Backbone as numpy.savetxt, mean C-alpha at the origin, in Angstrom:
# Nx Ny Nz CAx CAy CAz Cx Cy Cz
18.65 1.45 21.30 18.68 2.82 20.73 17.55 3.04 19.81
16.74 4.15 19.91 15.66 4.42 19.04 16.10 5.29 17.90
15.03 5.65 17.06 15.39 6.43 15.94 14.31 7.54 15.77
13.76 7.99 16.84 12.72 9.06 16.82 13.32 10.30 17.54
13.28 11.55 16.94 13.83 12.65 17.44 12.89 13.51 18.30
11.58 13.33 17.89 10.51 14.15 18.47 9.50 13.27 19.19
8.86 13.70 20.21 7.76 13.05 20.74 6.56 13.58 20.06
5.84 12.73 19.40 4.57 13.20 18.58 3.35 12.49 19.23
2.24 13.01 18.92 0.96 12.38 19.32 0.25 11.80 18.18
-0.94 11.24 18.42 -1.65 10.45 17.46 -2.30 11.50 16.46
-2.62 12.71 16.83 -3.20 13.61 15.94 -2.15 14.02 14.81
-0.84 14.24 15.29 0.12 14.60 14.38 0.41 13.38 13.46
0.42 12.13 14.01 0.58 10.98 13.00 -0.52 10.82 12.06
-1.72 11.22 12.40 -2.96 11.16 11.49 -2.73 12.19 10.38
-2.33 13.41 10.75 -2.19 14.40 9.57 -0.96 14.15 8.79
0.10 13.61 9.39 1.44 13.30 8.61 1.06 12.15 7.81
0.37 11.14 8.17 0.04 9.98 7.33 -0.79 10.44 6.15
-1.84 11.29 6.42 -2.65 11.76 5.28 -1.81 12.50 4.26
-0.91 13.37 4.67 -0.03 14.02 3.69 0.96 13.08 2.99
1.36 12.14 3.60 2.25 11.09 2.90 1.46 10.26 1.88
0.36 9.84 2.25 -0.48 9.04 1.41 -0.95 9.64 0.21
-1.35 10.96 0.36 -1.64 11.67 -0.94 -0.51 11.95 -1.80
0.57 12.44 -1.12 1.86 12.57 -1.93 2.41 11.54 -2.76
2.35 10.23 -2.21 2.87 9.12 -2.96 1.93 8.63 -4.05
0.61 8.58 -3.66 -0.33 8.19 -4.72 -0.41 9.11 -6.00
-0.34 10.43 -5.77 -0.38 11.29 -6.88 0.93 11.19 -7.65
1.99 11.12 -7.05 3.22 11.09 -7.77 3.56 9.83 -8.47
3.06 8.76 -8.10 3.32 7.42 -8.72 2.20 6.80 -9.45
1.04 7.57 -9.56 -0.06 6.97 -10.23 0.09 6.42 -11.62
0.77 7.03 -12.48 1.08 6.40 -13.80 1.78 5.07 -13.73
2.78 4.84 -12.93 3.39 3.57 -12.77 2.41 2.56 -12.15
1.60 2.91 -11.17 0.58 1.98 -10.79 -0.35 1.58 -11.76
-0.68 2.45 -12.65 -1.69 2.08 -13.86 -0.94 1.12 -14.81
0.29 1.30 -15.18 1.00 0.39 -16.04 1.02 -1.03 -15.38
1.30 -1.03 -14.25 1.45 -2.28 -13.34 -0.01 -3.03 -13.41
-1.05 -2.28 -13.20 -2.33 -2.85 -13.17 -2.67 -3.56 -14.56
-2.29 -2.79 -15.67 -2.61 -3.26 -16.96 -1.73 -4.39 -17.38
-0.51 -4.47 -16.87 0.31 -5.63 -17.20 -0.24 -6.90 -16.43
-0.86 -6.73 -15.34 -1.34 -7.80 -14.59 -2.70 -8.26 -15.01
-3.33 -7.49 -15.80 -4.78 -7.88 -16.35 -4.85 -9.06 -17.19
-5.69 -9.94 -17.08 -5.93 -11.03 -17.88 -6.14 -10.66 -19.37
-6.66 -9.50 -19.60 -6.98 -9.04 -20.90 -5.65 -8.70 -21.65
-4.63 -8.39 -20.95 -3.43 -8.05 -21.60 -3.20 -6.47 -21.47
-1.98 -6.17 -21.62 -1.55 -4.62 -21.40 -2.21 -3.79 -22.51
-2.12 -4.13 -23.71 -2.69 -3.30 -24.83 -4.18 -3.14 -24.69
-4.90 -4.35 -24.48 -6.26 -4.27 -24.46 -6.92 -3.56 -23.32
-6.08 -3.52 -22.24 -6.45 -2.82 -21.05 -6.19 -1.23 -21.10
-5.64 -0.79 -22.22 -5.31 0.65 -22.40 -4.02 0.93 -22.80
-2.96 0.14 -22.65 -1.56 0.37 -23.07 -1.25 1.51 -22.24
-0.55 2.48 -22.92 0.09 3.69 -22.44 -1.06 4.95 -22.48
-2.27 4.64 -22.86 -3.32 5.68 -22.93 -3.95 5.82 -21.59
-4.24 7.15 -21.28 -5.05 7.39 -20.20 -4.50 6.95 -18.82
-3.20 7.17 -18.67 -2.44 6.65 -17.47 -2.86 7.31 -16.11
-3.73 8.27 -16.25 -4.22 8.85 -14.96 -5.70 8.50 -14.81
-6.24 7.51 -15.48 -7.53 7.08 -15.17 -7.74 6.54 -13.86
-8.69 7.06 -13.09 -8.91 6.47 -11.72 -8.15 7.28 -10.68
-7.46 8.47 -11.08 -6.73 9.24 -10.09 -7.67 9.72 -9.05
-8.86 10.33 -9.34 -9.84 10.95 -8.40 -10.04 9.98 -7.30
-10.34 8.68 -7.70 -10.63 7.61 -6.69 -9.47 7.29 -5.78
-8.30 7.38 -6.35 -7.04 7.10 -5.53 -6.85 8.22 -4.53
-6.97 9.42 -5.07 -6.74 10.55 -4.12 -7.71 10.73 -2.91
-9.02 10.29 -3.23 -10.06 10.29 -2.12 -9.67 9.29 -1.16
-9.20 8.17 -1.56 -8.85 7.15 -0.58 -7.54 7.07 0.08
-6.51 7.88 -0.52 -5.13 7.80 -0.07 -4.94 8.41 1.17
-5.51 9.60 1.43 -5.25 10.30 2.64 -5.89 9.66 3.94
-7.18 9.31 3.85 -7.71 8.61 4.99 -7.15 7.22 5.28
-6.78 6.59 4.15 -6.30 5.19 4.22 -4.89 5.29 4.89
-4.02 6.18 4.51 -2.67 6.40 5.13 -2.81 6.78 6.55
-3.70 7.73 6.83 -3.96 8.23 8.16 -4.36 7.08 9.04
-5.25 6.21 8.59 -5.71 5.07 9.43 -4.64 4.16 9.70
-3.75 3.92 8.65 -2.61 3.04 8.88 -1.64 3.56 9.91
-1.18 4.75 9.86 -0.22 5.27 10.65 -0.64 5.46 12.09
-1.87 5.90 12.19 -2.41 6.04 13.69 -2.51 4.67 14.31
-3.06 3.66 13.63 -3.02 2.34 14.18 -1.66 1.80 14.46
-0.78 1.89 13.38 0.70 1.46 13.59 1.29 2.09 14.80
1.38 3.36 14.85 2.14 4.12 16.02 1.49 3.72 17.25
0.15 3.62 17.33 -0.38 3.34 18.62 -0.11 1.89 19.06
-0.19 0.93 18.14 0.14 -0.38 18.51 1.54 -0.53 18.87
2.33 0.19 18.18 3.90 0.08 18.29 4.15 0.51 19.84
3.56 1.67 20.17 3.80 2.16 21.52 3.26 1.18 22.63
2.05 0.77 22.44 1.46 -0.05 23.44 2.27 -1.39 23.51
2.56 -2.09 22.32 3.27 -3.31 22.53 4.63 -3.11 22.95
5.35 -1.92 22.70 6.68 -1.61 23.17 6.64 -1.51 24.75
5.53 -1.04 25.31 5.52 -0.98 26.70 5.31 -2.27 27.39
4.63 -3.29 26.61 4.33 -4.59 27.21 5.58 -5.48 26.95
6.29 -5.24 25.80 7.51 -6.02 25.53 8.70 -5.08 25.32
9.31 -4.51 26.47 10.27 -3.51 26.35 11.72 -4.07 25.79
11.92 -5.37 25.88 13.23 -5.93 25.45 13.37 -5.76 24.02
14.48 -5.25 23.48 14.70 -4.90 22.04 14.62 -6.17 21.15
14.78 -7.34 21.80 14.58 -8.65 20.92 13.37 -8.78 20.43
12.23 -8.14 21.02 10.90 -8.26 20.49 10.56 -7.23 19.47
11.48 -6.40 19.12 11.09 -5.30 18.12 10.61 -5.74 16.80
11.26 -6.75 16.14 10.65 -7.23 14.83 9.13 -7.59 14.94
8.90 -8.51 16.10 7.56 -8.94 16.44 6.64 -7.86 16.59
7.03 -6.78 17.29 6.20 -5.65 17.58 5.86 -4.90 16.35
6.87 -4.73 15.36 6.62 -3.94 14.22 5.78 -4.77 13.25
5.96 -6.08 13.15 5.15 -6.92 12.29 3.62 -6.80 12.79
3.33 -6.96 14.13 2.01 -6.98 14.58 1.34 -5.61 14.45
2.06 -4.58 14.72 1.54 -3.08 14.59 1.26 -2.75 13.11
2.24 -3.20 12.17 2.10 -2.93 10.83 0.82 -3.73 10.25
0.62 -5.00 10.69 -0.40 -5.85 10.28 -1.85 -5.19 10.63
-1.80 -4.73 11.96 -3.05 -4.11 12.42 -3.29 -2.87 11.69
-2.33 -2.10 11.26 -2.55 -0.86 10.52 -3.06 -1.22 9.21
-2.66 -2.20 8.55 -3.12 -2.57 7.16 -4.52 -3.09 7.35
-4.99 -3.80 8.29 -6.31 -4.36 8.38 -7.20 -3.12 8.50
-6.97 -2.20 9.28 -7.78 -1.06 9.47 -7.78 -0.12 8.13
-6.52 0.08 7.61 -6.42 1.02 6.43 -7.13 0.41 5.23
-7.23 -0.95 5.17 -7.88 -1.64 3.87 -9.46 -1.38 3.90
-9.92 -1.09 5.10 -11.42 -0.83 5.20 -11.70 0.41 4.29
-10.78 1.40 4.34 -10.88 2.62 3.60 -10.36 2.48 2.26
-9.26 1.74 2.09 -8.51 1.71 0.82 -9.09 0.94 -0.24
-9.78 -0.32 0.16 -10.18 -1.25 -0.78 -11.28 -0.68 -1.83
-12.29 -0.03 -1.31 -13.35 0.48 -2.18 -12.70 1.41 -3.27
-11.84 2.23 -2.84 -11.22 3.21 -3.86 -10.40 2.48 -4.70
-9.67 1.38 -4.21 -8.82 0.61 -5.04 -9.57 -0.19 -6.20
-10.68 -0.63 -5.80 -11.58 -1.32 -6.79 -11.92 -0.38 -7.89
-12.44 0.76 -7.57 -12.87 1.78 -8.62 -11.59 2.15 -9.39
-10.52 2.47 -8.73 -9.31 2.92 -9.53 -8.76 1.73 -10.48
-8.65 0.62 -10.05 -8.15 -0.40 -10.86 -9.05 -0.71 -12.07
-10.36 -0.70 -11.89 -11.26 -0.99 -13.01 -11.16 0.19 -14.04
-10.92 1.42 -13.49 -10.80 2.55 -14.51 -9.44 2.47 -15.11
-8.56 1.90 -14.44 -7.10 1.95 -15.06 -7.20 0.85 -16.09
-8.05 -0.19 -15.94 -8.17 -1.28 -16.98 -9.19 -0.98 -18.01
-9.61 0.32 -18.13 -10.57 0.91 -19.07 -11.93 0.16 -19.03
-12.36 -0.18 -17.89 -13.65 -0.79 -17.67 -14.74 0.29 -17.54
-14.28 1.40 -17.02 -15.13 2.62 -16.88 -14.43 3.86 -17.30
-15.18 4.77 -17.75 -14.51 6.06 -18.32 -14.40 7.18 -17.23
-15.46 7.09 -16.25 -15.54 8.22 -15.23 -15.69 7.49 -13.90
-15.35 8.25 -12.80 -15.47 7.90 -11.46 -17.01 7.60 -11.13
-17.81 8.63 -11.51 -19.22 8.53 -11.14 -19.88 7.33 -11.84
-19.51 7.08 -13.15 -20.04 5.78 -13.85 -19.67 4.46 -13.14
-18.35 4.56 -12.67 -17.81 3.33 -12.06 -18.62 3.06 -10.70
-18.72 4.12 -9.89 -19.49 4.02 -8.58 -20.86 3.58 -8.89
-21.57 4.14 -9.77 -22.92 3.84 -10.01 -23.11 2.36 -10.59
-22.31 1.95 -11.45 -22.32 0.65 -12.05 -22.07 -0.45 -11.11
-20.88 -0.21 -10.30 -20.59 -1.26 -9.31 -21.70 -1.54 -8.33
-22.15 -0.34 -7.83 -23.34 -0.41 -6.83 -24.63 -1.03 -7.36
-24.89 -0.60 -8.58 -26.20 -1.36 -9.18 -26.07 -2.73 -9.33
-24.87 -3.13 -9.96 -24.68 -4.53 -10.29 -24.25 -5.35 -9.20
-23.46 -4.83 -8.27 -22.89 -5.78 -7.21 -23.25 -5.31 -5.87
-23.84 -4.23 -5.62 -24.19 -3.71 -4.32 -22.91 -3.25 -3.53
-23.04 -3.03 -2.22 -22.04 -2.50 -1.43 -20.75 -3.51 -1.36
-21.14 -4.78 -1.55 -20.15 -5.90 -1.47 -19.14 -5.66 -2.73
-19.61 -5.14 -3.77 -18.79 -4.90 -4.92 -17.58 -4.05 -4.64
-17.78 -3.04 -3.84 -16.77 -2.19 -3.49 -15.56 -2.88 -2.51
-16.00 -4.00 -1.94 -15.16 -4.74 -1.10 -14.60 -6.05 -1.80
-14.83 -6.08 -3.07 -14.40 -7.22 -3.83 -12.77 -7.37 -3.78
-12.25 -8.43 -3.23 -10.83 -8.49 -3.16 -10.31 -7.95 -1.80
-11.24 -7.69 -0.88 -10.74 -7.19 0.41 -9.75 -8.15 1.15
-10.25 -9.46 1.22 -9.45 -10.34 1.95 -8.23 -10.78 1.19
-8.14 -10.63 -0.19 -6.93 -10.92 -0.99 -6.08 -9.67 -0.76
-6.65 -8.55 -0.58 -5.70 -7.40 -0.33 -5.11 -7.42 0.98
-5.84 -7.79 1.98 -5.34 -7.93 3.31 -4.27 -9.15 3.36
-4.60 -10.24 2.62 -3.52 -11.31 2.52 -2.37 -10.86 1.94
-2.46 -9.98 0.92 -1.22 -9.46 0.25 -0.51 -8.41 1.08
-1.25 -7.57 1.78 -0.60 -6.48 2.48 0.02 -6.99 3.82
-0.54 -7.96 4.49 0.11 -8.34 5.74 1.54 -8.92 5.50
1.68 -9.97 4.65 3.08 -10.39 4.26 4.03 -9.19 3.80
3.43 -8.35 3.08 4.29 -7.10 2.50 4.70 -6.40 3.64
3.73 -6.04 4.55 4.13 -5.10 5.65 4.82 -5.76 6.74
4.78 -7.05 6.76 5.76 -7.87 7.75 7.06 -7.90 7.16
7.30 -7.64 6.00 8.75 -7.63 5.45 9.13 -6.15 5.57
8.25 -5.21 5.07 8.61 -3.90 4.90 8.97 -3.13 6.24
8.06 -3.19 7.22 8.28 -2.37 8.40 9.31 -2.77 9.38
9.44 -4.14 9.59 10.54 -4.53 10.53 11.89 -4.20 9.81
12.03 -4.27 8.50 13.22 -3.97 7.86 13.50 -2.53 7.87
12.42 -1.70 7.59 12.43 -0.21 7.73 12.89 0.21 9.06
12.31 -0.41 10.09 12.69 0.12 11.44 14.06 -0.29 11.77
14.52 -1.56 11.27 15.91 -1.98 11.53 16.93 -1.06 10.88
16.65 -0.69 9.63 17.54 0.11 8.88 17.60 1.41 9.53
16.52 2.08 10.05 16.58 3.25 10.81 17.48 3.17 11.97
17.39 2.19 12.75 18.31 1.95 13.82 19.83 2.01 13.46
19.98 1.13 12.40 21.36 0.89 11.82 21.93 2.39 11.42
21.18 3.01 10.79 21.61 4.41 10.30 21.90 5.32 11.39
21.01 5.29 12.41 21.24 6.15 13.69 22.51 5.80 14.32
22.81 4.52 14.53 24.00 4.03 15.09 25.24 4.44 14.34
25.18 4.25 12.96 26.28 4.64 12.11 26.73 6.14 12.17
25.62 6.84 12.44 25.80 8.30 12.44 26.00 8.87 13.86
26.06 8.02 14.76 26.24 8.47 16.17 25.07 9.32 16.69
23.88 9.05 16.19 22.69 9.77 16.64 21.73 8.71 17.20
20.70 9.26 17.94 19.58 8.47 18.44 18.30 8.70 17.59
18.59 9.36 16.35 17.43 9.69 15.46 17.98 9.72 13.99
17.06 9.65 13.09 17.56 9.80 11.72 16.70 10.93 11.04
17.38 11.47 9.99 16.65 12.63 9.29 15.64 12.14 8.18
14.68 12.93 7.82 13.59 12.49 6.90 14.27 11.80 5.65
15.35 12.40 5.21 15.88 12.02 3.83 16.55 10.64 4.06
17.01 10.38 5.22 17.63 9.04 5.56 16.46 8.13 5.66
15.38 8.48 6.36 14.17 7.62 6.39 13.65 7.17 4.98
13.74 8.22 4.01 13.28 8.06 2.67 14.15 6.87 2.05
15.43 6.81 2.20 16.35 5.81 1.65 15.94 4.51 2.39
15.84 4.43 3.61 15.52 3.21 4.30 14.10 2.66 3.79
13.21 3.59 3.61 11.85 3.12 3.11 11.92 2.65 1.69
12.88 3.19 0.90 13.05 2.76 -0.47 13.51 1.33 -0.57
14.56 0.96 0.35 15.08 -0.30 0.35 14.17 -1.39 0.84
13.42 -0.97 1.96 12.54 -1.88 2.60 11.38 -2.18 1.68
10.84 -1.10 1.07 9.69 -1.22 0.24 9.92 -2.11 -1.04
11.09 -1.82 -1.71 11.35 -2.59 -2.89 11.60 -4.14 -2.61
12.29 -4.36 -1.46 12.50 -5.80 -1.16 11.08 -6.46 -0.89
10.25 -5.82 -0.13 8.99 -6.42 0.19 8.07 -6.54 -1.00
8.16 -5.58 -1.93 7.43 -5.56 -3.13 7.65 -6.69 -4.00
9.04 -7.05 -4.16 9.39 -8.13 -5.12 8.93 -9.45 -4.55
9.08 -9.68 -3.23 8.75 -10.94 -2.60 7.16 -11.21 -2.57
6.34 -10.19 -2.51 4.95 -10.27 -2.63 4.21 -10.04 -3.83
4.96 -9.96 -4.96 4.29 -9.74 -6.29 3.24 -10.79 -6.58
3.39 -12.15 -6.40 2.35 -13.07 -6.73 1.10 -12.74 -6.04
1.00 -12.27 -4.83 -0.19 -11.94 -4.02 -0.75 -10.58 -4.68
0.02 -9.73 -5.15 -0.50 -8.61 -5.81 -1.21 -8.90 -7.07
-0.68 -9.82 -7.92 -1.28 -10.26 -9.12 -2.60 -10.82 -8.87
-2.69 -11.77 -7.82 -3.99 -12.41 -7.48 -5.07 -11.31 -6.98
-4.54 -10.37 -6.13 -5.48 -9.26 -5.83 -6.01 -8.49 -6.91
-5.04 -8.17 -7.80 -5.58 -7.44 -9.08 -6.53 -8.16 -10.00
-6.29 -9.42 -10.16 -7.24 -10.27 -11.00 -8.72 -10.33 -10.37
-8.70 -10.47 -9.07 -9.94 -10.57 -8.45 -10.64 -9.21 -8.48
-9.96 -8.17 -8.23 -10.57 -6.78 -8.20 -11.13 -6.41 -9.74
-10.43 -6.96 -10.59 -10.81 -6.57 -12.11 -12.04 -7.40 -12.53
-12.37 -8.47 -11.79 -13.46 -9.37 -12.11 -14.78 -8.69 -11.72
-15.67 -8.45 -12.62 -17.01 -8.02 -12.32 -18.05 -9.18 -11.99
-19.08 -8.93 -11.36 -20.00 -9.97 -10.92 -20.74 -10.26 -12.28
-20.96 -11.57 -12.54 -21.69 -11.96 -13.80 -20.75 -12.19 -14.89
-19.61 -11.74 -14.87 -18.62 -11.89 -15.89 -18.20 -13.40 -16.02
-18.30 -13.95 -17.29 -18.10 -15.23 -17.53 -16.57 -15.55 -17.90
-16.03 -14.65 -18.57 -14.69 -14.83 -19.14 -13.69 -13.93 -18.21
-12.69 -14.53 -17.70 -11.72 -13.91 -16.91 -12.14 -13.52 -15.48
-13.20 -14.29 -15.05 -13.76 -14.05 -13.73 -13.10 -14.84 -12.73
-12.55 -14.09 -11.63 -11.82 -14.81 -10.64 -12.42 -14.49 -9.23
-12.46 -15.58 -8.39 -13.15 -15.44 -7.07 -12.34 -16.38 -6.13
-11.89 -15.74 -4.97 -11.14 -16.42 -3.97 -9.66 -16.44 -4.19
-8.74 -16.32 -3.23 -7.27 -16.20 -3.32 -6.72 -17.55 -3.76
-7.21 -18.53 -3.19 -6.57 -19.82 -3.55 -6.95 -20.29 -4.91
-8.26 -20.15 -5.29 -8.70 -20.38 -6.56 -8.02 -19.71 -7.66
-7.90 -18.39 -7.40 -7.26 -17.49 -8.43 -5.83 -17.97 -8.59
-5.12 -18.24 -7.50 -3.79 -18.72 -7.49 -3.62 -19.98 -8.38
-4.45 -20.94 -8.11 -4.52 -22.14 -8.83 -4.75 -21.94 -10.35
-5.77 -21.14 -10.71 -6.06 -20.91 -12.08 -4.88 -20.14 -12.90
-4.26 -19.14 -12.22 -3.16 -18.47 -12.84 -1.97 -19.47 -13.14
-1.76 -20.24 -12.12 -0.65 -21.25 -12.10 -0.87 -22.29 -13.21
-2.10 -22.83 -13.26 -2.32 -23.93 -14.24 -2.59 -23.42 -15.69
-3.22 -22.16 -15.84 -3.52 -21.67 -17.06 -2.39 -20.94 -17.76
-1.63 -20.25 -16.90 -0.56 -19.24 -17.46 0.78 -19.57 -16.94
0.96 -20.45 -15.94 2.32 -20.70 -15.46 2.85 -19.81 -14.34
3.93 -20.16 -13.79 4.57 -19.40 -12.65 4.94 -17.88 -13.06
5.35 -17.77 -14.33 5.73 -16.50 -14.83 4.69 -15.40 -14.64
3.52 -15.84 -14.92 2.35 -14.91 -14.78 2.14 -14.52 -13.38
2.53 -15.17 -12.38 2.39 -14.67 -11.02 3.35 -13.58 -10.79
4.36 -13.38 -11.51 5.30 -12.24 -11.35 5.11 -11.12 -12.44
3.95 -11.12 -12.99 3.58 -10.12 -14.00 3.74 -8.78 -13.44
4.27 -7.85 -14.03 4.35 -6.39 -13.49 5.27 -6.30 -12.36
6.27 -7.25 -12.20 7.30 -7.15 -11.07 8.21 -5.94 -11.18
8.51 -5.68 -12.51 9.46 -4.41 -12.61 8.84 -3.16 -12.22
7.71 -2.95 -12.84 7.06 -1.61 -12.39 6.65 -1.66 -10.95
6.36 -2.74 -10.33 5.95 -2.93 -8.97 7.13 -2.59 -8.07
8.29 -3.14 -8.35 9.46 -2.97 -7.55 9.89 -1.50 -7.61
9.85 -0.94 -8.85 10.27 0.50 -9.12 9.29 1.36 -8.42
7.95 1.06 -8.48 6.97 1.90 -7.96 6.99 1.98 -6.39
7.23 0.71 -5.83 7.24 0.53 -4.37 8.57 1.11 -3.79
9.63 1.03 -4.52 10.93 1.52 -4.05 10.76 3.15 -4.05
10.45 3.64 -5.04 10.14 5.09 -5.14 9.10 5.44 -4.19
8.00 4.70 -4.17 6.94 5.05 -3.31 7.17 5.03 -1.76
8.06 3.81 -1.35 8.43 3.76 -0.05 9.28 4.99 0.42
10.11 5.37 -0.54 11.02 6.64 -0.26 10.03 7.85 -0.05
9.21 8.11 -0.96 8.19 9.23 -0.79 7.30 9.15 0.47
6.71 7.96 0.50 5.74 7.74 1.57 6.34 7.90 3.07
7.38 7.20 3.32 8.04 7.27 4.52 8.86 8.56 4.76
9.40 8.98 3.71 10.15 10.28 3.88 9.28 11.40 4.13
8.21 11.52 3.38 7.25 12.63 3.54 6.50 12.45 4.97
6.25 11.25 5.40 5.68 11.04 6.70 6.59 11.53 7.79
7.90 11.13 7.73 8.83 11.62 8.70 9.04 13.11 8.62
9.08 13.74 7.43 9.25 15.11 7.31 8.12 15.85 7.84
6.79 15.45 7.58 5.60 16.12 7.97 5.47 15.95 9.57
5.90 14.81 9.98 5.74 14.58 11.48 6.82 15.54 12.17
8.03 15.67 11.58 9.03 16.58 12.19 8.58 17.92 12.23
7.96 18.41 11.17 7.52 19.73 10.93 6.39 20.17 11.96
5.44 19.16 12.10 4.38 19.36 13.02 4.82 19.49 14.39
5.80 18.68 14.79 6.35 18.71 16.08 7.23 20.01 16.37
8.09 20.34 15.36 9.00 21.64 15.50 8.15 22.85 15.73
6.97 22.90 15.11 6.11 24.20 15.09 4.98 24.09 16.02
4.91 22.93 16.82 3.98 22.61 17.79 2.50 22.65 17.29
2.39 22.10 16.09 1.06 22.11 15.43 0.35 20.86 15.85
-0.89 20.90 16.40 -1.59 19.87 16.90 -1.02 19.18 18.15
-0.15 20.02 18.76 0.57 19.50 20.00 -0.44 19.30 21.12
């Protein structure tokens, strides 16, 4: 039994994904800022505390729409293709893991540069987006914008391998419980919240590692981190296991609410586009 009410195309998935990405990033930006500052080696207060919690919003908005669009187009395309190759329902978790992982790899090409700028501004390293862009490019070149790319992908793939199979499974369960072969957007929002919060808690250490690497500037001698394994070992030896779960509270709250908004808005936007034959 499926959980899709409408047949949609990739153009509709592209637009719906962009709407969903922008909605969730703007709505939850303050929580994301607090999480970043809690994970900073400099400490919460030194990184800005509760001041300027919208620092870096411009960068986030610029990257959220194309990043989410890239994810959903890749995810939906791979899900359909793999579904035709492996039609047996026992392969669904595998299909969702592979499709979501592919979506994240593509989305991170767009997302990481904006994430680097956003997180450094959240940590009060730069005061404006333009100064952040100029300084990073002058000091680190184009590679500076992709600092933490692999640690981000390493974090996102386990996260998405938890989130999307669980999300798709919950959608099927809800559809069966309600004697329908589809679910409504508000139901998808609840499924997204549960799946996102669970995945967020499990992958918090990977998020801490990614944040430390992104906050490190080239030439920085103190608090400089490079490489996922090296960063993991340093945090573990210098600060203990507890530090690997820094910001888990805001992260779980943020991703639970974010999963609800992101997937709820995506399903609602997709439904609206299909109902009114927009981009059909």
